[in-house]
KEFI-553511 format. One line per 10 residues: number of its first residue (from 0); for each residue x, y, z of N, C-alpha, C. Coordinates in Angstrom, 1 decimal. Atoms other than C-alpha are relative to their C-alpha. Layout:
KEFI-553511
NUM = X/Y/Z/X/Y/Z/X/Y/Z | ...
end
This chain:
KEFI-553511
0 = 0.0/0.4/1.6/-8.8/-110.0/172.4/-0.8/1.2/-0.7 | 0.6/-1.1/0.9/-9.7/-107.7/169.7/-1.2/-0.5/-0.9 | 1.1/0.2/0.7/-13.0/-107.7/168.4/-0.2/0.7/-1.2 | 0.0/-0.6/1.7/-13.3/-107.1/164.6/-1.1/-0.3/-0.8 | 1.3/0.3/1.1/-16.3/-106.6/162.4/-0.4/1.3/-0.6 | 0.5/-1.1/0.5/-17.9/-104.4/159.9/-1.4/0.2/0.5 | 1.2/-0.5/-0.7/-20.8/-102.4/161.2/-0.4/1.1/-0.9 | 0.4/-1.2/1.1/-22.8/-99.6/159.6/0.9/1.5/0.2 | -0.7/-1.3/-0.1/-20.2/-96.9/160.7/0.8/-0.1/-1.2 | -1.1/0.1/1.1/-18.1/-98.2/157.8/-0.9/-0.1/-1.3
10 = 0.5/0.4/1.2/-18.9/-98.2/154.1/-0.1/-1.5/-0.4 | 0.1/1.3/0.4/-20.4/-101.2/152.7/1.3/-0.7/-0.8 | -1.1/0.7/0.9/-17.5/-103.8/151.7/-0.3/-0.4/-1.4 | 0.5/0.2/1.2/-19.4/-104.7/148.7/0.3/1.0/-1.1 | -0.3/-1.3/0.8/-19.4/-101.2/147.4/1.7/0.3/-0.1 | -1.3/-0.2/0.2/-15.7/-100.9/148.2/0.7/-0.9/-0.8 | -0.6/1.1/0.7/-14.9/-104.2/146.7/-0.2/0.5/-1.8 | 0.3/-0.3/1.6/-16.6/-102.9/143.3/0.9/1.3/-0.6 | -0.7/-0.9/0.3/-14.7/-100.0/143.4/1.6/-0.4/-0.3 | -1.2/0.5/0.2/-11.3/-101.8/143.8/0.1/-0.9/-1.3
20 = 0.0/0.7/1.1/-12.2/-104.2/141.1/-0.1/1.1/-1.2 | 0.0/-1.2/0.8/-12.9/-101.1/139.2/1.4/0.4/-0.5 | -1.7/-0.8/0.2/-9.4/-99.7/139.4/0.7/-1.2/-0.6 | -0.6/1.0/0.7/-8.0/-103.0/138.5/0.0/-0.2/-1.2 | 0.5/0.1/1.4/-9.9/-103.1/135.5/0.4/1.1/-1.0 | -0.5/-1.4/0.9/-8.9/-99.6/134.3/1.4/-0.2/-0.1 | -1.4/0.0/0.3/-5.4/-100.4/134.8/0.2/-1.1/-1.0 | -0.3/0.8/1.1/-5.6/-103.4/132.8/-0.2/0.5/-1.4 | 0.9/-0.6/1.1/-7.7/-101.9/130.1/1.2/0.9/-0.7 | -1.0/-1.0/0.5/-5.1/-99.0/129.6/1.3/-0.6/-0.3
30 = -1.4/0.7/0.4/-1.9/-101.2/129.8/-0.1/-0.8/-1.3 | 0.0/1.0/1.2/-3.2/-103.5/127.1/-0.3/0.8/-1.2 | 0.2/-0.7/1.1/-4.3/-100.6/124.9/1.4/0.9/-0.4 | -1.7/-0.6/0.5/-0.6/-98.8/125.3/0.7/-0.6/-0.2 | -0.9/1.1/0.3/1.3/-101.8/125.3/-0.4/-1.3/-0.9 | 0.2/1.2/0.8/1.1/-104.5/122.6/-0.2/-1.1/0.9 | 0.3/0.8/-1.1/-0.4/-107.4/124.6/0.9/-1.1/-0.4 | -1.0/0.8/0.1/2.0/-109.7/122.7/1.3/0.1/0.7 | -1.4/-0.3/-0.8/4.8/-108.1/124.9/-0.1/-0.3/1.4 | 0.2/0.4/-1.5/3.1/-109.0/128.2/-0.1/-1.4/0.1
40 = 0.4/1.3/-0.6/3.3/-112.2/129.9/-0.9/-0.3/1.0 | 1.0/0.1/-1.1/1.1/-111.4/132.6/-0.2/1.3/0.8 | 0.2/-0.9/-1.2/-0.7/-109.1/134.9/-0.7/-0.5/0.9 | 0.3/0.6/-1.0/-1.5/-110.0/138.2/-0.5/1.0/1.1 | 0.4/-0.8/-1.1/-3.5/-108.6/141.2/0.5/-0.8/1.2 | -0.5/0.7/-1.3/-2.1/-109.1/144.4/-0.1/0.7/1.4 | 0.0/-0.9/-1.2/-2.1/-108.1/148.2/-1.4/-0.2/0.7 | 1.6/0.2/-1.1/-5.0/-107.5/150.9/-1.0/0.4/-0.8 | 1.4/-0.6/0.8/-7.2/-105.8/148.3/-0.6/-1.3/-0.6 | 0.5/1.1/0.8/-7.7/-109.1/146.6/-0.5/-1.1/1.2
50 = 0.1/0.9/-0.8/-8.0/-111.2/149.8/-1.8/0.1/0.7 | 1.1/-0.2/-0.6/-11.2/-112.0/151.7/0.0/1.2/1.2 | 0.3/-1.0/-0.9/-12.4/-108.9/153.8/-0.9/-0.6/1.3 | 0.9/0.2/-1.2/-13.7/-110.3/157.3/-0.4/0.9/1.0 | 0.2/-1.2/-0.8/-13.4/-107.1/159.0/0.6/1.3/-0.6 | -0.7/-1.1/0.7/-12.2/-103.5/158.5/1.4/0.2/-0.2 | -1.7/-0.2/0.2/-8.6/-104.0/159.1/0.5/-0.5/-1.2 | -0.5/0.8/1.2/-8.3/-106.2/156.0/-0.2/0.8/-1.2 | 0.2/-0.9/1.0/-9.1/-103.2/153.8/-0.2/1.3/0.4 | 0.2/-1.5/-0.3/-8.4/-99.3/154.5/0.1/0.7/-1.3
60 = -0.1/-0.9/1.3/-9.4/-96.8/151.7/1.0/0.9/0.0 | -1.2/-1.1/0.2/-6.3/-95.0/150.4/1.0/-0.3/1.0 | -1.3/0.4/-0.8/-4.0/-96.6/152.9/0.3/-1.6/-0.7 | -0.1/1.4/0.7/-4.4/-100.3/151.4/0.2/0.2/-1.4 | -0.5/-0.1/1.7/-2.5/-100.7/147.8/-0.9/-0.9/-0.4 | 0.6/0.7/0.9/-4.3/-102.0/145.0/1.2/-0.5/-0.9 | -1.3/0.6/0.6/-1.1/-104.3/143.9/-0.2/-0.5/-1.4 | -0.1/0.7/1.2/-0.7/-105.0/140.3/1.2/0.0/-0.6 | -1.1/0.6/0.4/2.1/-106.8/139.1/0.2/-0.2/-1.5 | -0.2/0.0/1.6/3.2/-106.3/135.2/1.4/-0.8/-0.1
70 = -1.2/0.7/0.3/5.5/-109.0/133.8/-0.1/0.2/-1.4 | -0.2/-0.1/1.5/6.8/-108.2/130.4/1.0/-1.3/-0.3 | -0.7/1.2/0.6/8.1/-111.1/128.1/1.6/0.4/-0.1 | -1.2/-0.4/0.1/11.2/-108.9/127.6/0.3/0.9/1.2 | -0.5/-0.8/-1.2/13.1/-107.3/130.5/-0.1/1.4/-0.5 | -0.1/-1.4/0.3/13.5/-104.2/128.3/-1.4/0.7/-0.4 | 1.3/-0.6/0.2/9.6/-103.7/127.8/-0.2/1.1/0.7 | 0.4/-1.3/-0.9/9.4/-101.5/130.7/0.6/1.3/-0.3 | -0.8/-1.1/0.4/12.0/-99.0/129.6/-0.7/0.4/-1.5 | 0.6/-0.2/1.6/10.3/-99.4/125.8/-1.2/1.1/0.2
80 = 1.3/-0.9/-0.4/6.7/-98.2/127.1/-0.2/0.8/1.0 | 0.3/-0.9/-1.2/6.9/-96.8/130.3/1.3/0.5/0.6 | -1.3/-0.5/-0.5/10.5/-95.3/130.3/0.2/1.6/0.1 | 0.0/-1.5/-0.1/9.6/-91.5/130.0/-1.1/0.5/0.7 | 1.2/-0.7/-0.7/7.5/-89.2/132.0/-1.3/0.3/-0.7 | 1.3/-0.5/1.0/5.3/-88.3/129.0/-0.7/-1.2/0.0 | 0.8/1.4/0.3/4.4/-92.2/128.6/-0.6/-0.2/1.5 | 0.6/0.2/-1.2/3.9/-92.4/132.4/-0.9/0.6/0.5 | 1.3/-0.9/0.0/1.6/-89.5/132.5/-1.0/-0.1/-0.6 | 1.3/0.6/0.9/-0.4/-90.8/129.6/-0.8/-1.0/0.6
90 = 0.7/1.1/-0.6/-1.0/-93.9/131.4/-0.6/0.2/1.1 | 0.7/-0.3/-1.4/-1.8/-92.4/134.7/-1.2/0.8/-0.4 | 1.6/-0.8/0.5/-4.5/-89.9/133.1/-0.9/-0.9/-0.4 | 1.0/0.7/0.4/-5.8/-92.5/131.2/-0.7/-1.0/1.0 | 0.6/0.7/-1.1/-6.4/-94.8/134.2/-1.1/0.7/0.7 | 0.9/-1.1/-0.9/-7.9/-91.8/136.2/-1.4/0.0/-0.7 | 1.3/-0.2/0.5/-10.5/-91.3/133.4/-0.7/-1.5/0.0 | 0.7/1.5/0.0/-11.2/-95.3/133.1/-0.8/-0.3/1.1 | 0.7/0.3/-1.3/-11.9/-95.3/136.7/-1.1/0.7/0.2 | 1.3/-1.1/-0.3/-14.3/-92.2/136.9/-1.1/-0.6/-1.0
100 = 0.9/0.5/0.6/-16.0/-93.8/133.9/-0.7/-1.2/0.6 | 0.5/1.3/-0.7/-16.6/-97.1/135.7/-0.6/0.3/1.3 | 0.6/-0.4/-1.0/-17.4/-95.3/139.0/0.1/1.5/0.2 | 0.1/-1.6/-0.1/-18.7/-91.7/138.7/-0.2/0.5/1.3 | 0.1/-0.5/-1.5/-19.5/-91.2/142.4/0.5/-0.9/0.9 | -0.6/0.9/-0.9/-16.9/-93.2/144.3/0.1/0.4/1.5 | -0.1/-0.1/-1.4/-16.8/-93.8/148.0/1.6/0.6/0.2 | -1.3/-0.3/-0.1/-13.0/-93.6/147.6/0.7/-0.2/-1.5 | -0.9/0.3/1.1/-10.1/-93.7/145.0/1.1/-1.2/0.3 | -1.1/1.0/-0.1/-8.3/-96.9/145.2/1.3/0.3/-0.4
110 = -1.3/-0.4/0.2/-4.7/-96.4/145.5/0.9/-1.2/-0.5 | -0.8/1.1/0.7/-2.9/-98.7/142.9/1.6/0.3/0.0 | -1.6/0.0/0.3/0.7/-99.7/142.9/0.6/-0.6/-1.0 | -0.4/0.9/1.3/2.0/-100.9/139.7/1.5/-0.6/0.2 | -1.5/0.7/0.0/5.1/-103.2/140.1/0.4/-0.8/-1.1 | -0.2/0.5/1.4/7.2/-104.2/137.3/0.5/-1.7/0.7 | -0.3/1.2/-0.5/7.6/-108.1/138.2/1.4/-0.5/-0.6 | -1.4/0.3/0.7/10.6/-108.5/135.9/1.0/0.5/0.8 | -0.9/-0.5/-0.9/12.6/-106.3/138.3/0.0/-0.7/1.1 | 0.0/0.8/-1.5/11.3/-108.0/141.4/0.6/-1.3/-0.1
120 = -0.6/1.5/-0.2/12.2/-111.5/140.1/1.6/0.1/0.2 | -1.4/0.0/0.1/15.8/-110.3/139.9/0.6/0.3/1.4 | -0.3/-0.3/-1.4/15.9/-109.3/143.6/0.1/-1.3/0.7 | -0.4/1.1/-0.8/17.6/-112.3/145.7/-1.0/-0.1/1.1 | 0.7/0.1/-1.2/15.3/-111.6/148.7/-1.4/0.0/-0.4 | 1.3/-0.1/0.6/12.0/-111.6/146.7/-0.4/-1.6/0.3 | 0.7/1.3/0.0/9.5/-114.5/147.4/-1.3/0.1/-0.4 | 1.5/-0.4/0.4/6.3/-115.0/145.5/-1.1/0.0/0.7 | 1.5/-0.4/-0.7/2.9/-114.6/146.8/-0.4/-1.4/-0.2 | 0.7/1.0/0.3/1.1/-117.8/147.4/-1.1/0.1/-1.0
130 = 0.9/0.3/1.2/-0.9/-118.8/144.1/-1.5/0.4/0.4 | 1.3/-0.3/-0.2/-4.0/-118.8/145.8/-0.5/1.5/0.5 | 0.1/-1.3/-0.1/-3.7/-115.2/146.6/0.1/1.0/-0.9 | -0.5/-0.5/1.2/-3.0/-114.1/143.3/-1.2/-0.1/-1.1 | 1.0/0.1/0.9/-5.6/-113.2/140.8/0.8/0.4/-1.5 | -0.6/-0.2/1.5/-4.4/-113.4/136.9/-0.9/1.2/-0.6 | 0.7/-1.1/0.6/-5.8/-110.3/135.3/0.1/-0.3/-1.6 | -0.2/0.3/1.7/-4.3/-111.1/131.6/1.4/-1.0/0.1 | -0.8/0.9/0.6/-2.1/-113.7/130.1/0.3/-1.2/1.2 | -0.3/1.2/-0.4/-0.1/-116.4/131.7/-0.3/-0.3/1.7
140 = 0.3/0.4/-1.6/-1.1/-118.2/135.2/1.2/0.4/0.8 | -1.1/-0.4/-1.0/0.9/-117.0/138.2/0.6/-1.4/0.3 | -0.6/1.5/-0.1/3.5/-119.9/138.8/-0.3/-0.2/1.5 | 0.4/0.4/-1.2/3.0/-121.9/141.8/1.5/0.1/1.0 | -1.1/-0.3/-0.8/5.4/-121.0/144.7/0.7/-1.4/0.7 | -0.7/1.3/-0.7/8.2/-123.2/146.4/0.8/0.9/1.2 | -0.6/-0.6/-1.1/9.3/-122.0/149.9/1.1/-0.7/0.5 | -0.7/0.6/-0.7/12.3/-122.7/151.5/-0.2/0.5/1.4 | 0.6/-0.7/-1.3/11.0/-122.3/155.2/1.1/0.7/0.8 | -1.1/-0.6/-0.7/14.4/-121.5/156.7/0.5/1.3/-0.4
150 = -0.6/-1.6/0.5/15.4/-118.7/154.1/-1.4/0.8/0.4 | 1.0/-1.0/-0.1/11.8/-117.2/154.6/0.1/0.5/1.5 | 0.0/-0.7/-1.5/12.4/-116.9/158.6/1.1/0.5/0.0 | -1.5/-0.9/-0.2/16.0/-115.6/157.9/-0.5/1.5/-0.6 | 0.4/-1.1/1.1/14.5/-113.0/155.3/-1.1/0.8/1.1 | 0.8/-0.7/-0.7/11.7/-112.1/157.8/0.5/0.7/1.3 | -0.7/-0.5/-1.1/14.0/-111.5/160.8/0.7/1.2/-0.4 | -0.8/-1.0/0.7/16.2/-109.5/158.6/-0.8/1.4/-0.2 | 0.5/-1.4/0.6/13.7/-107.1/157.3/-0.8/0.7/1.3 | 0.4/-0.3/-1.3/11.9/-107.1/160.9/1.1/1.1/0.9
160 = -0.9/-0.8/-0.5/15.1/-105.5/162.2/0.3/1.1/-0.7 | -0.4/-1.2/1.0/16.0/-103.3/159.2/-1.4/1.1/0.1 | 1.1/-1.1/-0.2/12.4/-101.7/159.5/-0.1/0.8/1.2 | -0.3/-0.6/-1.1/13.2/-100.6/162.7/0.6/1.2/0.0 | -0.7/-1.2/0.4/15.4/-98.0/161.4/-0.7/1.1/-0.3 | 0.8/-1.3/0.3/12.4/-95.7/160.8/0.0/0.8/1.2 | 0.1/-0.7/-1.2/12.5/-94.9/164.6/0.8/1.4/-0.2 | -1.0/-1.0/-0.5/15.6/-93.0/164.1/-0.2/1.3/-1.0 | 0.6/-1.1/0.8/14.3/-90.5/161.3/-1.4/0.5/-0.3 | 1.4/0.0/0.0/10.7/-90.8/161.5/-0.4/1.4/0.8
170 = 0.4/-1.2/-0.9/10.4/-87.9/164.5/0.0/1.3/-0.7 | -0.4/-1.2/0.9/11.8/-85.1/162.1/-0.9/0.0/-1.4 | 0.9/0.1/1.2/9.8/-86.4/159.2/-1.6/0.4/0.2 | 1.4/0.0/-0.2/6.4/-86.4/161.0/-0.4/1.5/0.9 | 0.3/-1.2/-0.9/6.9/-83.1/163.3/-0.6/1.3/-0.7 | 0.4/-1.4/0.6/6.1/-80.4/160.6/-1.3/-0.4/-0.9 | 1.1/0.8/0.9/2.9/-82.6/159.2/-1.4/0.5/0.4 | 0.6/-0.1/-0.6/0.1/-80.8/160.2/-1.7/-0.5/-0.7 | 1.1/0.6/0.6/-3.7/-82.3/159.6/0.0/-0.8/-1.2 | 0.2/1.0/1.0/-4.3/-83.8/156.1/1.4/-0.4/-0.3
180 = -1.6/0.2/0.3/-0.3/-83.6/155.7/0.3/-1.4/0.7 | -0.3/1.3/-0.6/-0.2/-86.8/158.0/-0.1/-1.2/-0.8 | 0.3/1.1/1.0/-1.4/-88.8/155.2/1.3/-0.4/-0.4 | -1.2/0.4/0.4/2.1/-88.9/153.8/1.0/-0.8/0.9 | -0.6/0.8/-1.2/3.5/-90.0/157.2/-0.5/-1.3/0.2 | 0.6/1.5/0.0/1.2/-93.0/157.1/0.3/-0.6/-1.2 | -0.3/0.7/1.3/2.0/-93.7/153.6/1.6/-0.7/0.4 | -1.6/0.6/-0.6/5.7/-94.1/155.2/0.2/-1.0/0.8 | 0.0/1.0/-0.8/4.7/-96.4/157.6/-0.8/-1.2/-0.7 | 1.0/1.1/0.3/1.9/-98.6/155.9/0.8/-1.3/-0.7
190 = -0.4/1.1/0.5/4.2/-100.6/154.0/1.0/-0.8/0.7 | -0.6/0.6/-1.0/6.3/-101.4/156.9/-0.8/-0.8/1.1 | 0.9/0.5/-0.9/3.5/-102.1/159.1/-0.5/-1.4/-0.4 | 0.4/1.0/0.6/1.7/-104.4/156.7/0.4/-1.2/0.3 | -0.7/1.5/0.1/4.2/-107.4/156.4/0.4/-0.4/1.5 | -0.5/0.6/-1.4/5.0/-107.4/160.2/-0.7/-1.2/0.5 | 0.8/1.1/-0.5/2.2/-109.7/161.1/0.4/-1.5/-0.5 | -0.7/1.3/0.6/3.1/-112.5/158.5/1.4/-0.2/0.4 | -1.4/0.1/-0.6/6.8/-111.9/159.5/0.2/-0.6/1.3 | 0.0/0.6/-1.2/6.2/-112.5/163.0/-0.4/-1.3/0.1
200 = 0.4/1.6/-0.1/4.3/-115.6/162.3/0.7/-1.0/-0.7 | -1.2/0.8/0.8/6.9/-117.0/160.0/1.0/-0.4/1.4 | -0.9/0.2/-1.3/9.1/-116.4/163.3/-0.2/-1.0/1.0 | 0.9/1.2/-0.7/6.5/-118.6/165.1/-0.1/-1.1/-0.4 | 0.0/1.1/0.7/7.0/-121.2/162.7/-1.4/-0.5/-0.5 | 1.3/0.2/0.8/3.7/-120.7/160.8/0.8/-0.2/-1.5 | -0.8/0.0/1.2/4.6/-121.8/157.2/-0.1/1.1/-0.8 | 0.2/-1.4/0.9/5.3/-119.2/154.6/-1.4/-0.1/-0.8 | 1.2/-0.1/0.6/2.4/-120.3/152.6/-1.4/0.4/0.7 | 0.9/-0.3/-0.8/0.0/-120.0/155.5/0.2/1.7/0.4
210 = -0.3/-1.6/-0.6/1.6/-116.5/156.9/-0.4/0.8/-1.2 | 0.2/-0.8/0.9/1.4/-115.0/153.5/-1.4/-0.2/-0.6 | 1.4/0.2/0.8/-2.2/-116.2/152.5/-1.1/0.7/1.0 | 1.0/-0.4/-0.7/-3.8/-114.9/155.6/-0.4/1.4/0.0 | 0.1/-1.4/-0.1/-5.8/-111.8/155.8/0.3/0.4/1.4 | -0.4/-0.6/-1.4/-5.3/-109.4/158.6/-0.7/-0.3/1.2 | 0.9/0.2/-1.0/-8.3/-110.3/160.7/0.6/-1.5/0.6 | -0.4/1.3/-0.4/-7.0/-114.0/160.7/1.5/0.1/0.6 | -1.4/0.0/-0.7/-3.4/-113.0/161.4/0.0/0.6/1.3 | 0.1/-0.5/-1.4/-4.3/-111.0/164.4/-0.6/-1.0/1.0
220 = 0.7/1.3/-0.9/-6.4/-114.0/165.8/1.3/-0.8/0.4 | -1.1/0.9/-0.1/-3.4/-116.1/165.1/1.1/0.4/1.0 | -1.0/-0.9/-0.6/-0.9/-113.5/166.7/-0.6/-0.3/1.5 | 0.6/0.1/-1.4/-3.2/-113.7/169.9/0.2/-1.4/0.5 | 0.1/1.5/-0.5/-3.3/-117.5/170.1/1.4/-0.3/0.4 | -1.2/0.6/-0.4/0.5/-117.6/170.1/0.8/1.2/0.9 | -0.5/-0.7/-0.9/1.1/-115.1/172.7/0.4/1.3/-0.2 | -0.5/-1.5/0.6/1.5/-111.8/170.8/-1.2/1.1/0.0 | 1.4/-0.9/-0.2/-1.7/-110.1/172.2/0.6/1.5/-0.2 | 0.0/-1.7/0.1/-0.2/-106.5/172.5/0.4/0.2/-1.5
230 = -0.1/-0.2/1.6/1.2/-106.8/168.8/-1.4/-0.1/-0.5 | 1.3/0.0/1.0/-2.2/-107.8/167.5/-0.8/1.1/0.3 | 0.7/-1.4/-0.3/-3.8/-104.9/169.4/0.5/0.9/-0.7 | -0.8/-1.3/0.6/-1.4/-102.3/168.1/-0.3/-0.2/-1.5 | 0.3/0.4/1.2/-1.8/-104.2/164.6/-1.3/0.6/-0.4 | 1.5/-0.3/0.1/-5.6/-103.7/164.9/0.0/1.3/0.0 | 0.1/-1.4/-0.3/-5.4/-100.2/166.2/0.6/0.8/-1.3 | -0.7/-0.7/1.3/-3.1/-99.1/163.3/-1.1/0.0/-1.0 | 1.0/0.0/1.1/-5.9/-99.9/160.6/-1.3/0.6/0.7 | 1.1/-0.7/-0.6/-8.9/-99.1/162.8/0.1/1.6/0.0
240 = -0.1/-1.3/0.1/-7.4/-95.6/163.3/0.3/0.8/-1.4 | 0.0/-0.6/1.4/-6.6/-95.1/159.7/-1.1/-0.2/-0.6 | 1.3/-0.1/0.3/-10.1/-95.9/159.1/-0.6/1.3/0.5 | 0.8/-1.2/-0.7/-11.4/-93.1/161.3/0.6/1.2/-0.7 | -0.6/-1.2/0.7/-8.9/-90.7/159.7/-0.7/0.1/-1.2 | 0.6/0.0/1.2/-10.3/-91.7/156.3/-1.7/0.6/0.2 | 1.4/-0.2/-0.1/-13.9/-91.5/157.5/-0.3/1.5/0.4 | 0.2/-1.7/-0.5/-13.3/-87.7/159.0/0.4/0.6/-1.3 | -0.3/-1.0/0.9/-12.2/-86.7/155.5/1.2/0.7/0.1 | -1.4/-0.5/-0.3/-8.4/-86.4/156.9/0.0/1.1/0.8
250 = 0.0/-1.2/-1.1/-9.8/-83.7/159.3/0.4/-0.6/1.4 | -0.1/0.5/-1.7/-9.4/-86.0/162.7/1.6/-0.3/0.0 | -1.2/0.2/0.1/-5.6/-85.6/162.8/0.4/-0.9/1.4 | -0.2/1.0/-1.3/-6.0/-87.4/166.3/0.0/-1.4/-0.3 | -0.1/1.5/0.3/-6.9/-90.5/164.7/1.1/-0.4/-0.8 | -1.4/0.1/0.6/-3.7/-90.0/162.3/1.2/-0.2/1.0 | -1.2/0.1/-1.0/-1.5/-89.7/165.4/-0.3/-1.5/0.7 | 0.2/1.4/-0.6/-3.2/-92.8/166.9/0.4/-1.4/-1.0 | -0.6/1.2/0.9/-2.4/-95.0/163.8/1.5/0.2/0.1 | -1.4/0.0/0.0/1.0/-93.7/163.9/0.7/-0.5/1.2
260 = -0.4/0.6/-1.3/1.7/-94.4/167.6/-0.2/-1.6/-0.1 | 0.3/1.5/-0.1/0.1/-97.8/166.9/1.2/-0.6/-0.9 | -0.9/0.5/1.0/2.6/-98.4/163.9/1.4/0.1/0.5 | -1.4/-0.1/-0.7/5.5/-97.4/165.9/0.2/-1.1/1.0 | 0.0/1.1/-1.1/4.5/-100.0/168.7/-0.1/-1.4/-0.8 | 0.0/1.0/0.8/4.1/-102.6/165.8/1.3/-0.4/-0.4 | -1.5/0.2/0.5/7.5/-102.0/164.3/0.8/-0.3/1.2 | -0.9/0.5/-1.2/9.2/-102.1/167.7/-0.3/-1.5/0.5 | 0.2/1.5/-0.2/7.4/-105.4/168.6/0.5/-0.9/-0.8 | -0.5/1.1/1.0/8.3/-107.0/165.4/1.6/-0.2/0.1
270 = -1.7/-0.1/-0.3/12.2/-105.8/165.9/0.0/-1.2/1.2 | -0.5/0.6/-1.2/12.1/-107.5/169.4/-0.4/-1.6/-0.1 | 0.1/1.6/0.3/10.6/-110.9/168.2/1.0/-0.5/-0.7 | -1.1/0.3/1.0/13.2/-110.9/165.3/1.2/-0.2/0.8 | -1.1/0.1/-0.8/16.1/-110.2/168.1/-0.3/-1.3/0.8 | 0.1/1.2/-0.7/14.6/-113.1/170.2/0.2/-1.1/-0.7 | -0.2/1.2/0.8/14.5/-115.4/167.3/1.5/-0.3/-0.4 | -1.5/0.1/0.2/18.1/-114.7/166.4/0.9/-0.4/1.2 | -0.9/0.2/-1.1/19.5/-115.0/169.9/-0.3/-1.6/0.4 | 0.6/1.6/-0.5/17.5/-118.6/170.4/0.9/-0.8/-0.8
280 = -0.8/1.0/1.1/19.6/-120.1/167.2/1.3/-0.1/0.5
end
């Protein structure tokens, strides 16, 4: 059984949460100043950064994303206001300044990911997040979700199998990344590892709303209960090793390698669950 808890070897989660909130506030401040508010339908905070953190796996500085989804009232709004390099860099620089004004001496710089929700809503494979996991930062309330459970399981299986293609090209991607450059390799894996747990839980017949609402600590516990102890262990090892890499100032490349080997094990285990699910149909 994986034992997970915050202790004194990690920075205070309260301090980290303050910095995460400061980054979200900075993004909203700059967007609303750069874009006429009348053209924005909503700005939403999503993902692991906004969930309850029961243990260190729930948030890893500079590995976990600060997901901010921007919804324009007009689909052309993104091109109009953010469609040039100059406009994008102006927003980027102002967010950087706004964050430093709020947190002059940060423990970390949260890694934001601005997503255009207009484009995402046009993707037939997109599923909305459970409303309870979304924070409305500006504008209209995030809509209630409605899940087709079979569709969610089919999408989960397809994604788990597709993600396993990383094993074909990743060796040559990582072979020439000494020391701190291993961060780019971790970034290439993080967005593949993170949804593996909820996708496997979907294939284990956990409802979509529950699977996508759980933080990683609870997802790991549920995976163990459902007989996926090895996957749970490797999933936890990825995030705990990434924490060690961060705490070393990215000097401990051994921790990065541990995170990478754990991530590969997670991806392989997820693909195996998907294959078995498809064979059983």
